[in-house]
One Martini backbone bead per residue (centre of mass of N, CA, C, O) as a GRO file, in nm:
protein
  354
    1MET     BB    1  12.953  11.852  18.488
    2ASN     BB    2  12.876  12.155  18.379
    3ALA     BB    3  12.931  12.451  18.448
    4GLY     BB    4  12.628  12.638  18.483
    5VAL     BB    5  12.376  12.468  18.387
    6ILE     BB    6  12.175  12.488  18.622
    7SER     BB    7  12.146  12.798  18.619
    8THR     BB    8  12.053  12.829  18.320
    9HIS     BB    9  11.806  12.588  18.340
   10ALA     BB   10  11.633  12.704  18.595
   11THR     BB   11  11.288  12.589  18.592
   12ILE     BB   12  11.358  12.279  18.594
   13GLN     BB   13  11.401  12.046  18.876
   14ALA     BB   14  11.463  11.687  18.926
   15ASN     BB   15  11.525  11.436  19.213
   16THR     BB   16  11.326  11.170  19.246
   17ASN     BB   17  11.325  10.845  19.302
   18GLY     BB   18  11.557  10.823  19.070
   19SER     BB   19  11.505  11.049  18.884
   20PRO     BB   20  11.579  11.229  18.646
   21ARG     BB   21  11.734  11.513  18.518
   22ILE     BB   22  11.517  11.792  18.435
   23ARG     BB   23  11.547  12.076  18.222
   24GLY     BB   24  11.347  12.368  18.163
   25SER     BB   25  11.159  12.509  17.887
   26ARG     BB   26  10.969  12.652  17.674
   27ARG     BB   27  10.912  12.687  17.320
   28PHE     BB   28  10.907  12.819  16.985
   29ALA     BB   29  10.769  12.820  16.679
   30SER     BB   30  10.828  12.827  16.309
   31THR     BB   31  10.835  12.920  16.002
   32THR     BB   32  10.975  12.770  15.676
   33PRO     BB   33  11.115  12.882  15.419
   34THR     BB   34  11.256  12.846  15.105
   35VAL     BB   35  11.611  12.802  15.030
   36ARG     BB   36  11.923  12.908  14.862
   37ALA     BB   37  12.253  12.893  15.006
   38SER     BB   38  12.571  13.061  15.031
   39VAL     BB   39  12.860  13.191  15.076
   40GLY     BB   40  12.841  13.484  14.879
   41ILE     BB   41  12.535  13.411  14.828
   42LYS     BB   42  12.229  13.497  14.735
   43ALA     BB   43  11.943  13.432  14.838
   44HIS     BB   44  11.681  13.213  14.702
   45ARG     BB   45  11.391  13.115  14.598
   46THR     BB   46  11.219  12.801  14.589
   47ALA     BB   47  11.041  12.562  14.488
   48SER     BB   48  10.730  12.433  14.631
   49GLY     BB   49  10.560  12.134  14.742
   50ARG     BB   50  10.395  11.897  14.616
   51VAL     BB   51  10.489  11.573  14.541
   52GLY     BB   52  10.467  11.352  14.306
   53ILE     BB   53  10.439  11.067  14.127
   54GLY     BB   54  10.681  10.863  14.005
   55CYS     BB   55  10.782  10.734  13.675
   56SER     BB   56  10.933  10.456  13.506
   57VAL     BB   57  11.017  10.492  13.166
   58PRO     BB   58  11.082  10.445  12.854
   59ALA     BB   59  11.173  10.626  12.569
   60SER     BB   60  10.998  10.445  12.349
   61GLY     BB   61  10.686  10.437  12.489
   62GLY     BB   62  10.648  10.150  12.677
   63ARG     BB   63  10.882   9.968  12.559
   64SER     BB   64  11.083   9.730  12.534
   65SER     BB   65  11.337   9.559  12.361
   66SER     BB   66  11.134   9.296  12.334
   67GLY     BB   67  10.819   9.440  12.314
   68GLU     BB   68  10.730   9.448  12.587
   69PRO     BB   69  10.573   9.573  12.833
   70ALA     BB   70  10.645   9.805  13.048
   71LYS     BB   71  10.734   9.866  13.365
   72VAL     BB   72  10.588  10.043  13.622
   73VAL     BB   73  10.754  10.260  13.855
   74SER     BB   74  10.684  10.346  14.170
   75VAL     BB   75  10.749  10.648  14.359
   76LYS     BB   76  10.815  10.749  14.660
   77SER     BB   77  10.658  11.033  14.802
   78TYR     BB   78  10.658  11.373  14.943
   79ALA     BB   79  10.535  11.622  15.149
   80THR     BB   80  10.528  11.922  15.246
   81PRO     BB   81  10.690  11.902  15.511
   82TYR     BB   82  10.948  11.725  15.590
   83VAL     BB   83  11.164  11.864  15.821
   84THR     BB   84  11.131  12.049  16.143
   85THR     BB   85  11.232  11.797  16.336
   86ASP     BB   86  11.389  11.534  16.497
   87ALA     BB   87  11.103  11.470  16.669
   88GLY     BB   88  10.935  11.370  16.456
   89ALA     BB   89  10.740  11.165  16.288
   90LEU     BB   90  10.854  10.875  16.132
   91ALA     BB   91  10.802  10.790  15.779
   92GLY     BB   92  11.081  10.837  15.625
   93ALA     BB   93  11.380  10.656  15.503
   94VAL     BB   94  11.742  10.617  15.481
   95VAL     BB   95  11.950  10.330  15.378
   96LEU     BB   96  12.271  10.137  15.431
   97ARG     BB   97  12.415   9.850  15.391
   98PRO     BB   98  12.672   9.712  15.502
   99SER     BB   99  12.990   9.612  15.450
  100ALA     BB  100  13.280   9.456  15.511
  101ALA     BB  101  13.430   9.740  15.554
  102VAL     BB  102  13.316   9.815  15.855
  103ASP     BB  103  13.587   9.689  16.005
  104ARG     BB  104  13.751   9.980  15.933
  105LEU     BB  105  13.634  10.127  16.164
  106PRO     BB  106  13.743  10.334  16.394
  107PRO     BB  107  13.782  10.293  16.711
  108ILE     BB  108  13.740  10.357  17.014
  109LYS     BB  109  13.856  10.383  17.315
  110GLY     BB  110  13.867  10.044  17.418
  111GLU     BB  111  13.784   9.927  17.136
  112PRO     BB  112  13.715   9.717  16.905
  113ALA     BB  113  13.657   9.630  16.605
  114PRO     BB  114  13.435   9.579  16.397
  115ILE     BB  115  13.194   9.328  16.292
  116ALA     BB  116  13.054   9.279  16.000
  117ASP     BB  117  12.831   9.056  16.029
  118ARG     BB  118  12.710   9.192  16.286
  119ALA     BB  119  12.639   9.463  16.149
  120GLN     BB  120  12.449   9.354  15.944
  121GLU     BB  121  12.246   9.219  16.136
  122GLN     BB  122  12.177   9.480  16.298
  123HIS     BB  123  12.073   9.642  16.054
  124ASP     BB  124  11.841   9.457  15.979
  125VAL     BB  125  11.689   9.488  16.245
  126LEU     BB  126  11.641   9.789  16.222
  127VAL     BB  127  11.472   9.787  15.956
  128ALA     BB  128  11.261   9.593  16.053
  129ARG     BB  129  11.157   9.777  16.288
  130LEU     BB  130  11.080  10.016  16.141
  131ARG     BB  131  10.864   9.874  15.949
  132SER     BB  132  10.689   9.771  16.192
  133LEU     BB  133  10.639  10.094  16.272
  134GLY     BB  134  10.570  10.233  15.970
  135VAL     BB  135  10.827  10.279  15.812
  136THR     BB  136  10.965  10.406  15.525
  137VAL     BB  137  11.225  10.212  15.372
  138HIS     BB  138  11.515  10.318  15.193
  139GLU     BB  139  11.741  10.159  14.984
  140ILE     BB  140  12.073  10.184  14.916
  141ARG     BB  141  12.317  10.124  14.710
  142PRO     BB  142  12.621  10.047  14.682
  143VAL     BB  143  12.935  10.249  14.567
  144SER     BB  144  13.132  10.115  14.779
  145GLU     BB  145  13.396  10.011  15.028
  146ALA     BB  146  13.331  10.195  15.248
  147PRO     BB  147  13.299  10.201  15.602
  148THR     BB  148  13.096  10.468  15.596
  149GLU     BB  149  12.839  10.415  15.407
  150SER     BB  150  12.610  10.360  15.649
  151LEU     BB  151  12.643  10.683  15.727
  152VAL     BB  152  12.401  10.875  15.581
  153ALA     BB  153  12.336  11.122  15.771
  154ASP     BB  154  12.608  11.288  15.682
  155CYS     BB  155  12.505  11.379  15.374
  156ALA     BB  156  12.226  11.510  15.491
  157LEU     BB  157  11.971  11.780  15.542
  158MET     BB  158  11.669  11.814  15.655
  159LEU     BB  159  11.393  12.022  15.555
  160PRO     BB  160  11.090  12.140  15.499
  161HIS     BB  161  11.177  12.198  15.159
  162GLY     BB  162  11.444  12.013  15.192
  163ALA     BB  163  11.790  11.961  15.098
  164VAL     BB  164  12.108  11.949  15.239
  165ILE     BB  165  12.430  11.919  15.113
  166ALA     BB  166  12.693  11.781  15.216
  167ARG     BB  167  13.062  11.807  15.335
  168PRO     BB  168  13.261  11.593  15.435
  169SER     BB  169  13.564  11.571  15.605
  170GLN     BB  170  13.592  11.307  15.432
  171ILE     BB  171  13.689  11.273  15.113
  172GLU     BB  172  13.596  10.968  15.061
  173ARG     BB  173  13.267  11.049  15.088
  174ARG     BB  174  13.165  11.185  14.819
  175ALA     BB  175  13.018  10.927  14.685
  176GLU     BB  176  12.798  10.908  14.906
  177VAL     BB  177  12.665  11.179  14.846
  178LEU     BB  178  12.586  11.130  14.552
  179ALA     BB  179  12.397  10.891  14.619
  180VAL     BB  180  12.197  11.049  14.793
  181GLU     BB  181  12.123  11.263  14.598
  182LYS     BB  182  12.010  11.070  14.380
  183HIS     BB  183  11.776  10.968  14.561
  184LEU     BB  184  11.635  11.228  14.621
  185ASP     BB  185  11.567  11.281  14.323
  186GLU     BB  186  11.397  11.023  14.287
  187ARG     BB  187  11.184  11.144  14.519
  188GLY     BB  188  11.146  11.463  14.464
  189ILE     BB  189  11.369  11.619  14.629
  190PRO     BB  190  11.476  11.915  14.699
  191ILE     BB  191  11.739  12.129  14.665
  192VAL     BB  192  11.826  12.411  14.891
  193GLY     BB  193  12.134  12.316  14.952
  194ARG     BB  194  12.498  12.357  14.969
  195ILE     BB  195  12.824  12.256  15.039
  196GLU     BB  196  13.110  12.433  14.973
  197ALA     BB  197  13.410  12.481  14.865
  198PRO     BB  198  13.589  12.463  15.163
  199GLY     BB  199  13.357  12.345  15.298
  200LEU     BB  200  13.261  12.164  15.607
  201LEU     BB  201  12.991  11.906  15.662
  202ASP     BB  202  12.849  11.713  15.902
  203ALA     BB  203  12.518  11.640  15.951
  204THR     BB  204  12.566  11.507  16.258
  205ASP     BB  205  12.653  11.810  16.356
  206VAL     BB  206  12.330  11.828  16.352
  207ALA     BB  207  12.033  11.986  16.517
  208LEU     BB  208  11.683  11.980  16.498
  209ALA     BB  209  11.463  12.230  16.570
  210GLN     BB  210  11.195  12.430  16.551
  211ASP     BB  211  11.403  12.713  16.576
  212ARG     BB  212  11.674  12.545  16.572
  213VAL     BB  213  12.026  12.502  16.508
  214PHE     BB  214  12.249  12.266  16.599
  215VAL     BB  215  12.616  12.301  16.633
  216GLY     BB  216  12.919  12.146  16.629
  217VAL     BB  217  13.200  12.242  16.818
  218PRO     BB  218  13.490  12.323  16.939
  219ARG     BB  219  13.660  12.353  17.196
  220PRO     BB  220  13.866  12.542  17.333
  221GLY     BB  221  14.179  12.430  17.208
  222VAL     BB  222  14.054  12.234  17.010
  223ALA     BB  223  14.134  11.971  16.782
  224PHE     BB  224  14.055  11.823  16.465
  225ARG     BB  225  14.072  11.592  16.215
  226HIS     BB  226  13.744  11.550  16.190
  227ARG     BB  227  13.557  11.839  16.088
  228SER     BB  228  13.371  12.078  16.081
  229ASN     BB  229  13.377  12.402  15.944
  230GLU     BB  230  13.339  12.748  15.945
  231LEU     BB  231  13.239  12.753  15.648
  232GLY     BB  232  13.020  12.544  15.667
  233ARG     BB  233  12.853  12.686  15.896
  234LYS     BB  234  12.806  12.949  15.732
  235GLN     BB  235  12.640  12.817  15.510
  236LEU     BB  236  12.421  12.699  15.681
  237GLU     BB  237  12.322  12.967  15.805
  238ALA     BB  238  12.236  13.094  15.522
  239ILE     BB  239  12.009  12.891  15.494
  240VAL     BB  240  11.841  12.863  15.771
  241THR     BB  241  11.773  13.168  15.823
  242GLN     BB  242  11.573  13.180  15.567
  243GLN     BB  243  11.383  12.954  15.758
  244ASN     BB  244  11.368  13.060  16.069
  245TYR     BB  245  11.637  12.985  16.175
  246ARG     BB  246  11.877  12.942  16.436
  247VAL     BB  247  12.208  12.933  16.528
  248VAL     BB  248  12.369  12.691  16.760
  249GLU     BB  249  12.647  12.650  16.943
  250LEU     BB  250  12.821  12.356  17.040
  251ALA     BB  251  13.048  12.233  17.257
  252ILE     BB  252  13.285  11.971  17.215
  253ALA     BB  253  13.458  11.706  17.257
  254ALA     BB  254  13.732  11.553  17.106
  255ASP     BB  255  13.597  11.237  17.132
  256VAL     BB  256  13.364  11.332  16.953
  257PRO     BB  257  13.237  11.250  16.643
  258ARG     BB  258  12.941  11.390  16.713
  259LEU     BB  259  12.691  11.556  16.827
  260ARG     BB  260  12.476  11.316  16.801
  261SER     BB  261  12.621  11.128  17.010
  262VAL     BB  262  12.541  11.361  17.269
  263PHE     BB  263  12.287  11.498  17.100
  264SER     BB  264  11.924  11.453  17.114
  265LEU     BB  265  11.613  11.471  17.000
  266ALA     BB  266  11.289  11.359  17.177
  267GLY     BB  267  11.138  11.651  17.157
  268GLU     BB  268  11.012  11.950  17.149
  269ASP     BB  269  11.160  11.997  17.466
  270THR     BB  270  11.368  11.743  17.432
  271VAL     BB  271  11.686  11.622  17.548
  272ILE     BB  272  11.961  11.411  17.496
  273ALA     BB  273  12.248  11.411  17.715
  274ALA     BB  274  12.621  11.466  17.770
  275PRO     BB  275  12.753  11.698  17.985
  276ASP     BB  276  13.062  11.605  17.955
  277LYS     BB  277  13.060  11.652  17.611
  278VAL     BB  278  12.845  11.900  17.628
  279ASP     BB  279  12.764  12.229  17.604
  280LEU     BB  280  12.444  12.359  17.756
  281VAL     BB  281  12.404  12.661  17.777
  282ALA     BB  282  12.290  12.717  17.473
  283ALA     BB  283  12.029  12.510  17.550
  284SER     BB  284  11.796  12.685  17.610
  285GLY     BB  285  11.464  12.562  17.688
  286LEU     BB  286  11.551  12.278  17.753
  287ARG     BB  287  11.490  11.951  17.834
  288VAL     BB  288  11.725  11.759  18.017
  289VAL     BB  289  11.858  11.430  17.967
  290GLU     BB  290  12.085  11.285  18.170
  291LEU     BB  291  12.382  11.110  18.125
  292PRO     BB  292  12.617  10.904  18.218
  293ARG     BB  293  12.911  10.809  18.281
  294GLY     BB  294  13.008  10.577  18.024
  295GLU     BB  295  12.713  10.665  17.844
  296GLU     BB  296  12.726  10.900  17.629
  297LEU     BB  297  12.641  10.743  17.354
  298ALA     BB  298  12.327  10.707  17.420
  299ALA     BB  299  12.242  10.987  17.280
  300GLY     BB  300  12.243  10.836  16.978
  301VAL     BB  301  11.961  10.871  16.875
  302VAL     BB  302  11.640  10.795  16.712
  303ALA     BB  303  11.350  10.942  16.627
  304LEU     BB  304  11.000  10.849  16.604
  305GLY     BB  305  10.892  11.078  16.811
  306GLU     BB  306  10.729  11.176  17.068
  307ARG     BB  307  10.904  11.026  17.301
  308ARG     BB  308  11.049  10.837  17.069
  309VAL     BB  309  11.306  10.579  17.053
  310VAL     BB  310  11.625  10.463  16.926
  311ALA     BB  311  11.850  10.243  17.106
  312ASN     BB  312  12.125  10.119  17.258
  313LEU     BB  313  12.129   9.827  17.437
  314ARG     BB  314  12.405   9.868  17.608
  315PHE     BB  315  12.255  10.122  17.764
  316ARG     BB  316  12.097  10.049  18.043
  317GLU     BB  317  12.099  10.297  18.225
  318SER     BB  318  11.999  10.505  18.015
  319ILE     BB  319  11.730  10.368  17.943
  320ALA     BB  320  11.616  10.397  18.222
  321ILE     BB  321  11.629  10.713  18.236
  322MET     BB  322  11.445  10.757  17.989
  323ARG     BB  323  11.192  10.609  18.105
  324LYS     BB  324  11.162  10.790  18.363
  325ALA     BB  325  11.112  11.037  18.133
  326LYS     BB  326  10.889  10.928  17.936
  327ILE     BB  327  11.058  10.747  17.731
  328ALA     BB  328  11.040  10.564  17.463
  329VAL     BB  329  11.214  10.243  17.404
  330GLU     BB  330  11.402  10.109  17.137
  331ALA     BB  331  11.603   9.831  17.192
  332LEU     BB  332  11.911   9.789  17.023
  333ASP     BB  333  12.171   9.601  16.882
  334LEU     BB  334  12.453   9.848  16.783
  335TRP     BB  335  12.763   9.796  16.878
  336GLU     BB  336  12.939   9.792  16.610
  337PHE     BB  337  12.890  10.107  16.585
  338GLY     BB  338  12.970  10.192  16.875
  339LYS     BB  339  13.275  10.126  16.852
  340ALA     BB  340  13.291  10.406  16.660
  341GLY     BB  341  13.056  10.623  16.787
  342PHE     BB  342  12.783  10.506  16.671
  343GLY     BB  343  12.444  10.543  16.619
  344PRO     BB  344  12.131  10.544  16.497
  345PHE     BB  345  12.155  10.837  16.374
  346ALA     BB  346  12.367  10.748  16.137
  347LEU     BB  347  12.165  10.515  15.983
  348VAL     BB  348  11.937  10.755  15.955
  349LEU     BB  349  11.765  10.931  15.688
  350ALA     BB  350  11.536  11.155  15.703
  351LEU     BB  351  11.259  11.248  15.493
  352LYS     BB  352  11.004  11.217  15.699
  353ARG     BB  353  10.809  11.420  15.921
  354GLY     BB  354  10.527  11.508  16.128
   0.00000   0.00000   0.00000
């Protein structure tokens, strides 16, 4: 555990009858107006409000080239606010089924490479489970054979009044970002900001709370091969502060792929975290459910709603800890993605949370 965490978070602390340690206190929410901004550019307000239902019809006036009446395709759309916190009730999401190239994802230390057909099966189960729970799941068609293509949550960050388009640290992922942006446009979701060159930002290096945006940064003296940079983080700060969020940086270990791998919101005032991998001193006011060494990546959950999450089935000890903390867990086998350090959080881009 990180030194100083207990003293910093000590308003609630319990460890009785095998219950997990939970620390913290309440915090307050705020409203979030919509803006678009980047570093060096003055923020200006953009239009927001309820988005109507979009229909796709041919330019010829409702007839196809064969002369038959054209089919009108209704497009599911959502009203603002879209997402105010990562812990809101998940209503709509974007996914992308992995291709055979997923077996080229570099594995974390001590793990073999992912197996593509198993990854596809696991992804199918995830999508089916989300739909069975009432989530509207939109599937994007593949645009490349990149191994990272199914990690859609890296491409954009949803805020109350629209999306921030990320600029992933891996240059080969730019086509994936364009595909996600195109899909957001088709859904009528406005773009309220974007990370511009030379800024870099992987959207899953960001966790959204009611009044704060947590951003993963390197621990002092630690360098990353692929990581969001300071320019990208400053651009993000320029956008979110105009929506009444404040940015809080959390230092993470060098072997952590993304902040969300080891730090995820599970409720309005509750976070699931691996204290050996992320410095929690700056996360004051949150109740922290701590996960044990060896299962740090179990924190990479995706929230379904208040104290309800999807977690990787392989982390049995951590799942038991979450449940003792009164967090309802949908446990699914997603280990082919876990081999590369990614959890459910990376596979689901939330479009709408209640």
